[in-house]
C-alpha positions, 0 to 999 in steps of 0.5 A: 515475499508475500504481503497483504494489502487491505483496501481502505475503501472496502476494508473486507477486501484484501489482496495478497501480493508477491513482492521482493524486498527490492520492489519499490512502493510505487511498483507494489501500489501500481500492481494493487491499483490495477487489480482493484481498479483504483487510480494509482496517481491518487492512491498511497500505501500505508504501513503501521500508521505511516504513509509510504513514499513511492520511491521507498523499497520494501526493504527500506521500511522493513516490511516482513513476510506476511505484513499487511499494508493499507491502500488508500485513495486521497480525496475520499471523505472519511480518511484519517491523515497519516504521518509520512515516513 
């Protein structure tokens, strides 16, 4: 499936990612962080206002084809606190 990930630091920056439903959030996050030059240990993905746990799989959420996730980095001033799934 193809999903989009919006960079929370640069909202106009969107990365398209090819992923499988069996992929973990951690693997998607690592792929995105590598492409954007972000520290994966300080980043998290969010979907529909909820922070996603690294051990979840895309099918667990479920994230549909074409969905947009948000990648955010902790410790950056200006981020809102999200609810955790």
